[in-house]
Z-matrix of the N, CA and C atoms (Angstrom, degrees):
N
C 1 1.455
C 2 1.524 1 109.54
N 3 1.322 2 117.72 1 121.47
C 4 1.454 3 121.72 2 -177.90
C 5 1.525 4 110.39 3 -118.50
N 6 1.335 5 114.37 4 128.50
C 7 1.451 6 121.70 5 -179.65
C 8 1.521 7 109.97 6 -118.07
N 9 1.328 8 114.81 7 144.39
C 10 1.457 9 121.45 8 173.76
C 11 1.523 10 109.06 9 -114.18
N 12 1.328 11 115.63 10 143.64
C 13 1.455 12 122.25 11 170.39
C 14 1.524 13 107.17 12 -101.96
N 15 1.335 14 115.99 13 120.10
C 16 1.459 15 121.11 14 -179.23
C 17 1.520 16 108.78 15 -117.32
N 18 1.326 17 116.56 16 119.96
C 19 1.461 18 122.55 17 -178.41
C 20 1.520 19 108.45 18 -114.38
N 21 1.332 20 116.39 19 130.14
C 22 1.458 21 122.82 20 179.06
C 23 1.522 22 108.54 21 -106.94
N 24 1.341 23 117.07 22 130.91
C 25 1.461 24 119.46 23 176.35
C 26 1.526 25 110.06 24 -128.74
N 27 1.325 26 114.48 25 148.79
C 28 1.454 27 121.99 26 179.55
C 29 1.525 28 110.08 27 -120.70
N 30 1.325 29 116.04 28 26.36
C 31 1.449 30 120.16 29 173.25
C 32 1.507 31 115.36 30 95.70
N 33 1.321 32 117.51 31 9.62
C 34 1.465 33 119.72 32 178.35
C 35 1.529 34 108.19 33 -92.48
N 36 1.328 35 116.08 34 78.89
C 37 1.454 36 120.91 35 -169.07
C 38 1.524 37 112.47 36 -64.21
N 39 1.327 38 118.27 37 -32.32
C 40 1.471 39 119.31 38 178.94
C 41 1.517 40 110.76 39 -67.80
N 42 1.336 41 116.87 40 -41.82
C 43 1.458 42 120.12 41 174.91
C 44 1.523 43 110.97 42 -64.40
N 45 1.336 44 115.97 43 -44.95
C 46 1.462 45 120.22 44 -177.40
C 47 1.522 46 110.93 45 -58.64
N 48 1.313 47 118.08 46 -41.77
C 49 1.465 48 120.98 47 179.18
C 50 1.518 49 110.57 48 -59.74
N 51 1.330 50 117.21 49 -45.46
C 52 1.464 51 120.84 50 179.01
C 53 1.523 52 111.32 51 -64.94
N 54 1.331 53 116.20 52 -39.54
C 55 1.467 54 120.30 53 179.71
C 56 1.525 55 111.07 54 -63.66
N 57 1.331 56 117.18 55 -46.17
C 58 1.459 57 120.67 56 -178.93
C 59 1.524 58 111.48 57 -66.05
N 60 1.330 59 117.63 58 -37.31
C 61 1.461 60 120.35 59 177.17
C 62 1.521 61 110.97 60 -64.43
N 63 1.338 62 116.57 61 -42.38
C 64 1.460 63 120.20 62 178.60
C 65 1.520 64 111.07 63 -66.81
N 66 1.330 65 116.79 64 -40.61
C 67 1.468 66 120.44 65 178.97
C 68 1.522 67 111.25 66 -63.16
N 69 1.330 68 117.27 67 -41.30
C 70 1.465 69 120.62 68 179.46
C 71 1.519 70 111.16 69 -61.65
N 72 1.320 71 116.41 70 -33.53
C 73 1.462 72 120.75 71 -178.24
C 74 1.524 73 112.70 72 -83.25
N 75 1.323 74 117.72 73 -40.29
C 76 1.470 75 121.30 74 -169.73
C 77 1.518 76 114.32 75 -104.54
N 78 1.327 77 118.04 76 -19.80
C 79 1.464 78 120.85 77 175.56
C 80 1.523 79 107.82 78 -100.45
N 81 1.298 80 115.79 79 65.34
C 82 1.463 81 122.11 80 -175.52
C 83 1.518 82 108.87 81 -78.54
N 84 1.343 83 115.39 82 80.59
C 85 1.461 84 120.57 83 -174.58
C 86 1.533 85 108.71 84 -142.82
N 87 1.339 86 117.41 85 141.66
C 88 1.468 87 120.16 86 -179.86
C 89 1.531 88 111.90 87 -80.63
N 90 1.315 89 117.16 88 74.19
C 91 1.459 90 120.94 89 -179.59
C 92 1.524 91 110.30 90 -60.52
N 93 1.323 92 114.68 91 138.28
C 94 1.461 93 120.13 92 178.42
C 95 1.521 94 111.99 93 -76.93
N 96 1.321 95 117.11 94 -22.33
C 97 1.459 96 121.57 95 -178.28
C 98 1.525 97 108.17 96 -152.38
N 99 1.322 98 115.98 97 141.21
C 100 1.462 99 121.39 98 174.95
C 101 1.527 100 108.11 99 -127.93
N 102 1.327 101 115.24 100 127.48
C 103 1.456 102 121.29 101 -176.90
C 104 1.515 103 109.06 102 -124.30
N 105 1.327 104 116.81 103 133.45
C 106 1.456 105 122.35 104 171.71
C 107 1.517 106 107.91 105 -115.55
N 108 1.330 107 116.35 106 116.58
C 109 1.455 108 122.02 107 179.26
C 110 1.524 109 108.43 108 -100.55
N 111 1.331 110 116.09 109 119.56
C 112 1.464 111 122.07 110 -178.59
C 113 1.527 112 108.63 111 -104.44
N 114 1.328 113 116.37 112 113.02
C 115 1.460 114 121.65 113 179.95
C 116 1.525 115 110.87 114 -111.52
N 117 1.328 116 117.17 115 24.94
C 118 1.457 117 121.10 116 -174.49
C 119 1.519 118 113.47 117 -81.08
N 120 1.330 119 117.35 118 -27.77
C 121 1.446 120 120.30 119 -171.44
C 122 1.514 121 112.54 120 74.88
N 123 1.334 122 117.22 121 9.41
C 124 1.457 123 122.74 122 -179.51
C 125 1.528 124 109.39 123 -118.45
N 126 1.325 125 115.99 124 179.64
C 127 1.448 126 120.36 125 175.06
C 128 1.528 127 109.71 126 -80.80
N 129 1.314 128 117.47 127 135.25
C 130 1.455 129 121.46 128 179.25
C 131 1.527 130 109.96 129 -64.55
N 132 1.341 131 115.23 130 132.72
C 133 1.445 132 119.18 131 -177.00
C 134 1.517 133 113.74 132 -70.36
N 135 1.327 134 117.86 133 -24.04
C 136 1.459 135 121.56 134 177.90
C 137 1.523 136 107.92 135 -160.78
N 138 1.308 137 117.17 136 164.38
C 139 1.463 138 122.13 137 -178.24
C 140 1.522 139 108.95 138 -117.46
N 141 1.326 140 118.45 139 105.69
C 142 1.464 141 119.96 140 -178.63
C 143 1.519 142 111.50 141 -69.49
N 144 1.311 143 115.76 142 141.03
C 145 1.456 144 121.37 143 179.81
C 146 1.528 145 110.57 144 -66.18
N 147 1.311 146 115.47 145 143.11
C 148 1.453 147 121.37 146 171.50
C 149 1.518 148 114.95 147 83.20
N 150 1.330 149 118.74 148 0.79
C 151 1.456 150 121.91 149 -178.24
C 152 1.520 151 111.09 150 -104.86
N 153 1.332 152 115.23 151 141.90
C 154 1.457 153 121.43 152 166.69
C 155 1.525 154 107.50 153 -83.47
N 156 1.310 155 116.34 154 133.84
C 157 1.462 156 121.32 155 -173.55
C 158 1.522 157 109.83 156 -100.84
N 159 1.333 158 116.56 157 124.09
C 160 1.460 159 122.41 158 176.17
C 161 1.526 160 106.92 159 -118.90
N 162 1.318 161 117.30 160 118.24
C 163 1.462 162 121.08 161 -178.00
C 164 1.521 163 109.97 162 -113.85
N 165 1.333 164 115.71 163 122.73
C 166 1.456 165 120.26 164 175.29
C 167 1.525 166 109.69 165 -84.16
N 168 1.305 167 115.92 166 128.79
C 169 1.462 168 121.09 167 177.95
C 170 1.528 169 107.53 168 -144.50
N 171 1.317 170 119.72 169 106.30
C 172 1.461 171 127.19 170 3.50
C 173 1.529 172 111.86 171 -78.45
N 174 1.333 173 114.49 172 -179.18
C 175 1.458 174 120.73 173 178.50
C 176 1.525 175 110.81 174 -58.80
N 177 1.346 176 115.51 175 146.11
C 178 1.467 177 120.10 176 -179.58
C 179 1.525 178 112.85 177 -117.19
N 180 1.325 179 118.32 178 -4.13
C 181 1.458 180 119.57 179 -175.91
C 182 1.513 181 110.01 180 81.17
N 183 1.335 182 115.82 181 173.63
C 184 1.465 183 119.86 182 -174.26
C 185 1.519 184 112.41 183 -60.48
N 186 1.330 185 117.14 184 -48.64
C 187 1.463 186 119.45 185 -178.80
C 188 1.526 187 111.10 186 -61.08
N 189 1.331 188 117.00 187 -41.49
C 190 1.460 189 120.25 188 178.82
C 191 1.514 190 112.39 189 -66.98
N 192 1.345 191 116.21 190 -37.19
C 193 1.466 192 119.96 191 178.12
C 194 1.522 193 110.72 192 -64.58
N 195 1.323 194 116.54 193 -42.98
C 196 1.463 195 120.15 194 177.40
C 197 1.522 196 110.60 195 -61.64
N 198 1.342 197 116.37 196 -43.39
C 199 1.457 198 119.56 197 179.12
C 200 1.522 199 111.03 198 -61.98
N 201 1.347 200 117.42 199 -38.81
C 202 1.472 201 120.79 200 177.33
C 203 1.525 202 110.43 201 -60.17
N 204 1.345 203 116.24 202 -41.32
C 205 1.451 204 120.24 203 177.78
C 206 1.507 205 112.13 204 -64.74
N 207 1.332 206 116.52 205 -44.51
C 208 1.459 207 120.06 206 178.00
C 209 1.533 208 111.02 207 -59.72
N 210 1.326 209 116.25 208 -42.39
C 211 1.468 210 120.01 209 -178.62
C 212 1.526 211 111.95 210 -64.75
N 213 1.346 212 117.28 211 -25.69
C 214 1.464 213 121.42 212 -177.73
C 215 1.527 214 113.30 213 -88.30
N 216 1.332 215 118.04 214 -4.93
C 217 1.460 216 120.64 215 -177.96
C 218 1.519 217 111.63 216 -68.77
N 219 1.327 218 116.02 217 142.92
C 220 1.460 219 120.59 218 172.47
C 221 1.523 220 109.89 219 -62.04
N 222 1.319 221 115.96 220 150.78
C 223 1.460 222 120.94 221 -175.16
C 224 1.524 223 112.82 222 -65.86
N 225 1.344 224 117.84 223 -23.79
C 226 1.462 225 119.58 224 -175.08
C 227 1.540 226 113.23 225 -98.19
N 228 1.331 227 118.08 226 11.66
C 229 1.460 228 120.83 227 176.98
C 230 1.527 229 109.64 228 -72.28
N 231 1.332 230 116.21 229 135.22
C 232 1.465 231 121.49 230 179.66
C 233 1.525 232 113.18 231 -97.39
N 234 1.344 233 116.78 232 -38.79
C 235 1.465 234 121.23 233 -176.44
C 236 1.521 235 110.11 234 -136.49
N 237 1.323 236 114.71 235 151.01
C 238 1.463 237 121.91 236 176.54
C 239 1.522 238 108.86 237 -117.99
N 240 1.338 239 115.92 238 127.58
C 241 1.466 240 119.82 239 167.44
C 242 1.521 241 106.22 240 -94.75
N 243 1.332 242 115.07 241 114.60
C 244 1.461 243 122.08 242 -174.85
C 245 1.516 244 110.07 243 -94.32
N 246 1.339 245 115.60 244 133.16
C 247 1.457 246 120.57 245 -177.54
C 248 1.519 247 109.26 246 -146.80
N 249 1.324 248 117.04 247 130.47
C 250 1.457 249 121.27 248 173.84
C 251 1.527 250 109.30 249 -99.60
N 252 1.338 251 115.50 250 170.92
C 253 1.457 252 119.79 251 -165.28
C 254 1.525 253 115.20 252 -81.50
N 255 1.330 254 117.75 253 12.77
C 256 1.468 255 118.99 254 -178.23
C 257 1.532 256 112.50 255 -136.45
N 258 1.325 257 115.04 256 41.02
C 259 1.466 258 121.07 257 175.68
C 260 1.533 259 109.61 258 -131.81
N 261 1.314 260 115.46 259 139.57
C 262 1.460 261 121.34 260 172.86
C 263 1.522 262 108.27 261 -126.40
N 264 1.327 263 116.42 262 171.89
C 265 1.459 264 122.03 263 -175.27
C 266 1.523 265 109.95 264 -123.01
N 267 1.336 266 117.69 265 129.31
C 268 1.464 267 119.79 266 179.41
C 269 1.515 268 113.82 267 -76.65
N 270 1.339 269 117.03 268 -15.68
C 271 1.460 270 120.29 269 -175.94
C 272 1.524 271 108.97 270 -156.71
N 273 1.337 272 115.19 271 175.02
C 274 1.457 273 122.02 272 177.59
C 275 1.526 274 110.77 273 -58.54
N 276 1.326 275 116.71 274 137.62
C 277 1.463 276 123.25 275 177.47
C 278 1.524 277 108.33 276 -101.57
N 279 1.328 278 116.35 277 123.63
C 280 1.466 279 121.57 278 -177.60
C 281 1.526 280 109.28 279 -84.10
N 282 1.314 281 115.92 280 83.85
C 283 1.466 282 120.33 281 -178.02
C 284 1.522 283 111.08 282 -68.58
N 285 1.319 284 117.83 283 -33.99
C 286 1.466 285 120.25 284 177.34
C 287 1.527 286 110.61 285 -58.90
N 288 1.331 287 117.74 286 -41.17
C 289 1.455 288 121.16 287 178.11
C 290 1.526 289 110.77 288 -66.38
N 291 1.311 290 117.56 289 -38.78
C 292 1.465 291 120.46 290 177.55
C 293 1.519 292 111.05 291 -61.98
N 294 1.330 293 116.44 292 -42.47
C 295 1.464 294 120.47 293 176.64
C 296 1.526 295 110.43 294 -62.51
N 297 1.319 296 116.19 295 -44.32
C 298 1.464 297 120.88 296 -179.18
C 299 1.520 298 111.13 297 -59.32
N 300 1.313 299 117.69 298 -42.52
C 301 1.463 300 121.11 299 179.34
C 302 1.525 301 111.26 300 -64.71
N 303 1.324 302 117.10 301 -42.43
C 304 1.460 303 120.05 302 179.80
C 305 1.525 304 111.77 303 -68.83
N 306 1.325 305 117.28 304 -32.15
C 307 1.464 306 120.74 305 177.45
C 308 1.531 307 110.90 306 -69.16
N 309 1.327 308 116.32 307 -37.35
C 310 1.474 309 120.74 308 -176.23
C 311 1.518 310 111.43 309 -83.42
N 312 1.327 311 116.27 310 -41.96
C 313 1.468 312 121.18 311 -177.78
C 314 1.527 313 107.91 312 -97.78
N 315 1.333 314 115.87 313 86.99
C 316 1.458 315 119.84 314 -170.08
C 317 1.524 316 113.94 315 -72.80
N 318 1.331 317 118.13 316 -10.78
C 319 1.458 318 119.69 317 177.10
C 320 1.523 319 111.90 318 -89.93
N 321 1.327 320 117.68 319 -0.09
C 322 1.456 321 120.85 320 177.65
C 323 1.527 322 110.32 321 -84.00
N 324 1.333 323 116.83 322 127.68
C 325 1.455 324 121.19 323 177.47
C 326 1.514 325 112.09 324 -89.01
N 327 1.348 326 117.39 325 -14.53
C 328 1.458 327 120.09 326 178.49
C 329 1.523 328 110.11 327 -166.46
N 330 1.328 329 114.79 328 158.15
C 331 1.460 330 122.71 329 164.75
C 332 1.532 331 105.69 330 -120.79
N 333 1.334 332 115.66 331 118.55
C 334 1.459 333 121.36 332 -177.46
C 335 1.521 334 110.52 333 -106.96
N 336 1.327 335 114.91 334 165.79
C 337 1.457 336 121.71 335 176.97
C 338 1.528 337 108.61 336 -106.16
N 339 1.303 338 116.53 337 130.60
C 340 1.458 339 121.55 338 -179.48
C 341 1.526 340 109.96 339 -67.87
N 342 1.332 341 116.72 340 130.87
C 343 1.458 342 121.49 341 172.56
C 344 1.535 343 108.97 342 -98.91
N 345 1.325 344 114.95 343 172.06
C 346 1.454 345 119.99 344 178.77
C 347 1.529 346 110.38 345 -67.39
N 348 1.351 347 118.50 346 157.00
C 349 1.467 348 120.08 347 174.75
C 350 1.526 349 109.70 348 -54.94
N 351 1.336 350 116.42 349 129.78
C 352 1.461 351 119.91 350 -172.66
C 353 1.525 352 112.22 351 -120.76
N 354 1.324 353 116.45 352 -54.74
C 355 1.459 354 118.84 353 -178.10
C 356 1.525 355 109.63 354 -73.22
N 357 1.335 356 117.77 355 160.89
C 358 1.467 357 119.85 356 176.24
C 359 1.524 358 113.20 357 -55.91
N 360 1.344 359 116.97 358 -37.71
C 361 1.466 360 120.29 359 179.08
C 362 1.520 361 111.42 360 -64.57
N 363 1.339 362 116.29 361 -41.95
C 364 1.468 363 120.19 362 179.15
C 365 1.524 364 110.69 363 -66.49
N 366 1.320 365 116.77 364 -41.31
C 367 1.454 366 119.71 365 -179.48
C 368 1.528 367 111.26 366 -64.93
N 369 1.311 368 116.16 367 -39.87
C 370 1.460 369 119.79 368 179.80
C 371 1.527 370 111.49 369 -67.70
N 372 1.354 371 116.68 370 -38.94
C 373 1.463 372 120.40 371 -177.88
C 374 1.519 373 112.91 372 -80.49
N 375 1.343 374 117.33 373 -19.28
C 376 1.453 375 120.68 374 -176.82
C 377 1.509 376 113.67 375 97.52
N 378 1.325 377 117.57 376 10.23
C 379 1.464 378 121.76 377 179.15
C 380 1.509 379 110.75 378 140.26
N 381 1.340 380 115.80 379 162.82
C 382 1.455 381 120.44 380 -175.89
C 383 1.525 382 112.60 381 -62.36
N 384 1.340 383 117.31 382 -31.03
C 385 1.463 384 120.06 383 -178.51
C 386 1.518 385 112.08 384 -63.59
N 387 1.310 386 116.79 385 -28.94
C 388 1.458 387 120.15 386 -167.86
C 389 1.521 388 113.29 387 -98.74
N 390 1.339 389 117.62 388 1.86
C 391 1.463 390 119.72 389 173.61
C 392 1.521 391 109.59 390 -70.15
N 393 1.332 392 115.64 391 -48.92
C 394 1.469 393 122.07 392 175.08
C 395 1.526 394 107.35 393 -136.07
N 396 1.337 395 117.49 394 78.11
C 397 1.465 396 120.51 395 -171.94
C 398 1.526 397 114.26 396 -60.28
N 399 1.329 398 117.64 397 -23.07
C 400 1.460 399 119.55 398 -179.92
C 401 1.525 400 112.18 399 -67.79
N 402 1.315 401 117.12 400 -14.55
C 403 1.465 402 120.59 401 -179.58
C 404 1.526 403 112.53 402 -85.08
N 405 1.311 404 118.48 403 -9.94
C 406 1.462 405 122.62 404 -174.37
C 407 1.521 406 109.85 405 -117.99
N 408 1.326 407 116.69 406 125.40
C 409 1.457 408 122.16 407 -175.82
C 410 1.526 409 109.81 408 -121.77
N 411 1.326 410 115.55 409 127.45
C 412 1.454 411 119.82 410 178.39
C 413 1.519 412 110.82 411 -72.90
N 414 1.314 413 116.07 412 126.24
C 415 1.458 414 123.23 413 175.06
C 416 1.525 415 107.24 414 -120.17
N 417 1.336 416 116.02 415 -177.75
C 418 1.464 417 120.17 416 -179.60
C 419 1.516 418 110.31 417 -72.82
N 420 1.320 419 116.50 418 100.50
C 421 1.454 420 121.49 419 175.82
C 422 1.512 421 115.89 420 91.88
N 423 1.339 422 117.67 421 -5.02
C 424 1.457 423 119.82 422 -179.59
C 425 1.525 424 110.16 423 -156.06
N 426 1.333 425 114.99 424 164.45
C 427 1.460 426 122.22 425 175.41
C 428 1.512 427 107.20 426 -108.05
N 429 1.322 428 116.15 427 121.62
C 430 1.459 429 121.90 428 -176.18
C 431 1.532 430 109.97 429 -91.01
N 432 1.332 431 115.55 430 142.19
C 433 1.465 432 119.79 431 177.27
C 434 1.522 433 109.47 432 -157.00
N 435 1.322 434 115.89 433 159.57
C 436 1.465 435 122.29 434 172.77
C 437 1.529 436 109.69 435 -123.22
N 438 1.323 437 115.35 436 23.45
C 439 1.464 438 122.09 437 -176.40
C 440 1.526 439 111.38 438 -78.50
N 441 1.339 440 117.73 439 -41.44
C 442 1.461 441 119.18 440 -173.21
C 443 1.522 442 111.67 441 -163.54
N 444 1.342 443 115.55 442 130.32
C 445 1.462 444 121.19 443 162.17
C 446 1.517 445 105.91 444 -82.12
N 447 1.326 446 116.87 445 114.59
C 448 1.452 447 121.01 446 -172.78
C 449 1.518 448 111.71 447 -103.36
N 450 1.332 449 115.86 448 145.29
C 451 1.450 450 120.87 449 172.33
C 452 1.523 451 111.40 450 -97.95
N 453 1.338 452 117.47 451 15.96
C 454 1.460 453 119.92 452 162.06
C 455 1.530 454 107.06 453 -63.39
N 456 1.329 455 119.59 454 167.29
C 457 1.467 456 119.94 455 -176.93
C 458 1.530 457 112.46 456 -49.29
N 459 1.319 458 116.05 457 127.22
C 460 1.470 459 120.48 458 -173.75
C 461 1.524 460 109.32 459 -161.54
N 462 1.309 461 114.53 460 168.20
C 463 1.464 462 123.18 461 173.98
C 464 1.511 463 107.90 462 -121.93
N 465 1.336 464 116.65 463 133.83
C 466 1.465 465 118.95 464 177.35
C 467 1.528 466 109.83 465 -142.89
N 468 1.352 467 116.55 466 153.05
C 469 1.462 468 120.00 467 176.94
C 470 1.521 469 110.15 468 -67.96
N 471 1.309 470 116.40 469 143.45
C 472 1.451 471 120.10 470 -179.85
C 473 1.524 472 111.34 471 -63.17
N 474 1.333 473 117.93 472 -20.96
C 475 1.462 474 120.30 473 176.94
C 476 1.520 475 111.03 474 -58.16
N 477 1.319 476 117.31 475 -31.22
C 478 1.461 477 119.89 476 176.26
C 479 1.524 478 109.32 477 -61.87
N 480 1.323 479 116.62 478 -43.27
C 481 1.460 480 120.62 479 179.87
C 482 1.524 481 111.26 480 -69.58
N 483 1.306 482 117.49 481 -36.38
C 484 1.462 483 119.85 482 -177.43
C 485 1.522 484 111.82 483 -72.13
N 486 1.323 485 116.81 484 -33.18
C 487 1.459 486 120.62 485 -174.41
C 488 1.524 487 113.73 486 -92.12
N 489 1.329 488 117.99 487 -15.00
C 490 1.459 489 121.76 488 -176.24
C 491 1.519 490 109.05 489 -132.47
N 492 1.301 491 115.96 490 151.94
C 493 1.448 492 121.27 491 173.04
C 494 1.517 493 108.87 492 -92.93
N 495 1.311 494 117.36 493 143.17
C 496 1.459 495 120.39 494 178.35
C 497 1.526 496 109.13 495 -64.48
N 498 1.311 497 115.56 496 138.76
C 499 1.455 498 121.15 497 178.43
C 500 1.506 499 109.36 498 -155.17
N 501 1.294 500 116.90 499 -163.77
C 502 1.442 501 119.97 500 174.78
C 503 1.522 502 109.43 501 -60.51
N 504 1.342 503 116.80 502 147.28
C 505 1.460 504 120.42 503 -177.78
C 506 1.527 505 111.21 504 -55.80
N 507 1.335 506 117.64 505 -40.63
C 508 1.460 507 120.61 506 -178.13
C 509 1.521 508 111.61 507 -64.43
N 510 1.339 509 116.98 508 -39.62
C 511 1.460 510 120.41 509 179.33
C 512 1.520 511 111.28 510 -68.01
N 513 1.320 512 116.83 511 -44.80
C 514 1.461 513 120.97 512 179.10
C 515 1.519 514 110.40 513 -64.23
N 516 1.326 515 116.63 514 -40.36
C 517 1.464 516 120.75 515 177.58
C 518 1.514 517 110.97 516 -58.77
N 519 1.330 518 116.89 517 -48.68
C 520 1.461 519 120.86 518 -178.15
C 521 1.524 520 111.47 519 -60.39
N 522 1.335 521 117.03 520 -41.94
C 523 1.461 522 120.54 521 179.80
C 524 1.530 523 111.29 522 -64.27
N 525 1.331 524 116.60 523 -43.47
C 526 1.462 525 120.17 524 -178.21
C 527 1.524 526 111.57 525 -68.83
N 528 1.322 527 116.94 526 -42.73
C 529 1.469 528 119.89 527 179.28
C 530 1.523 529 110.07 528 -63.11
N 531 1.323 530 117.36 529 -39.18
C 532 1.464 531 120.91 530 178.35
C 533 1.520 532 111.66 531 -61.15
N 534 1.324 533 116.88 532 -27.99
C 535 1.463 534 121.53 533 178.66
C 536 1.526 535 112.87 534 -93.83
N 537 1.334 536 116.81 535 10.58
C 538 1.461 537 120.46 536 172.86
C 539 1.509 538 116.00 537 91.72
N 540 1.330 539 117.98 538 8.98
C 541 1.461 540 120.95 539 179.49
C 542 1.527 541 111.53 540 -84.59
N 543 1.306 542 114.90 541 153.67
C 544 1.463 543 122.13 542 167.62
C 545 1.520 544 107.78 543 -128.81
N 546 1.326 545 116.46 544 178.77
C 547 1.454 546 121.96 545 -173.83
C 548 1.518 547 108.89 546 -132.93
N 549 1.327 548 116.50 547 156.21
C 550 1.456 549 119.89 548 -176.84
C 551 1.508 550 112.90 549 -133.33
N 552 1.327 551 115.05 550 149.23
C 553 1.462 552 122.69 551 166.90
C 554 1.516 553 107.80 552 -107.59
N 555 1.316 554 116.98 553 132.81
C 556 1.448 555 121.34 554 -179.51
C 557 1.522 556 110.41 555 -65.05
N 558 1.350 557 116.57 556 134.69
C 559 1.453 558 120.19 557 171.19
C 560 1.514 559 114.29 558 106.62
N 561 1.330 560 114.67 559 -156.05
C 562 1.453 561 122.76 560 -173.15
C 563 1.529 562 109.96 561 -118.88
N 564 1.333 563 115.86 562 153.79
C 565 1.457 564 120.23 563 170.15
C 566 1.527 565 108.24 564 -59.15
N 567 1.303 566 116.88 565 132.12
C 568 1.459 567 120.26 566 -177.60
C 569 1.509 568 114.13 567 97.54
N 570 1.348 569 118.00 568 -9.34
C 571 1.462 570 120.62 569 175.92
C 572 1.528 571 110.82 570 -65.07
N 573 1.326 572 115.39 571 153.86
C 574 1.455 573 120.95 572 172.25
C 575 1.541 574 109.21 573 -71.25
N 576 1.337 575 118.00 574 156.29
C 577 1.466 576 120.24 575 177.68
C 578 1.525 577 111.67 576 -55.37
N 579 1.328 578 115.40 577 143.00
C 580 1.461 579 121.86 578 179.80
C 581 1.524 580 112.22 579 -101.86
N 582 1.328 581 116.45 580 -4.70
C 583 1.456 582 121.54 581 172.86
C 584 1.518 583 107.98 582 -147.67
N 585 1.326 584 115.99 583 151.46
C 586 1.460 585 121.82 584 -177.25
C 587 1.526 586 108.80 585 -120.86
N 588 1.329 587 115.66 586 124.06
C 589 1.460 588 121.43 587 177.38
C 590 1.520 589 108.32 588 -82.32
N 591 1.335 590 117.28 589 119.15
C 592 1.462 591 121.24 590 -176.76
C 593 1.522 592 112.45 591 -106.14
N 594 1.335 593 118.49 592 -7.19
C 595 1.455 594 121.35 593 -175.91
C 596 1.510 595 112.91 594 -75.53
N 597 1.315 596 115.25 595 151.43
C 598 1.460 597 121.11 596 174.56
C 599 1.520 598 109.93 597 -118.36
N 600 1.312 599 117.06 598 -51.01
C 601 1.455 600 120.64 599 179.22
C 602 1.522 601 110.07 600 -131.64
N 603 1.333 602 115.03 601 145.25
C 604 1.454 603 118.97 602 166.42
C 605 1.524 604 107.80 603 -81.22
N 606 1.337 605 115.77 604 169.76
C 607 1.453 606 118.00 605 175.47
C 608 1.525 607 109.11 606 -62.34
N 609 1.315 608 116.93 607 163.72
C 610 1.461 609 123.74 608 -174.09
C 611 1.530 610 111.21 609 60.43
N 612 1.350 611 116.25 610 24.07
C 613 1.454 612 123.47 611 172.02
C 614 1.525 613 113.93 612 62.32
N 615 1.324 614 117.33 613 27.69
C 616 1.463 615 119.40 614 174.53
C 617 1.517 616 109.00 615 -73.00
N 618 1.325 617 116.07 616 120.60
C 619 1.466 618 120.59 617 -176.74
C 620 1.512 619 110.35 618 -81.11
N 621 1.336 620 117.02 619 125.33
C 622 1.460 621 120.65 620 177.57
C 623 1.517 622 111.06 621 -77.42
């Protein structure tokens, strides 16, 4: 079983440093490949050890950056752990369990990690699960949904990347659901967030 760690950055080097430090501590896994995709159009502030560097020139946007990462993956990679440059982890992430769930639940296109309530709607409801609770179903070890394929920190089979082109989350979600896929969040309803979003703005002042 071969896993790749793919990190996307948009030039927020201070966030990226914190993200990589947290990943080194909490993603304690022998990844077969590590890729850093830089879509900033700027010079990288530092070069992390052990990563293959993919630089988009000119910028391609999030979907293009993800596609660049997918194109750079070794042919024998089975799963991708996707990470953007503004997420940290409060605790150890059980990647072996995520793999086990995806191996057993073959209709799952991903296992994602729940982040803290972020949007005003999530904050008001108490979390993403509670905006439309009928969309989220508790299963053994994960919460199943067909609401969204998320590019928040997650693990997905490389077959998803091979069979689909990266695009907006809503477009990718619709394509996967049409083909019978669903998506999962690791853990139980009521669990604390397993990842923390630390970003405020993307470069060029794009408000998250």
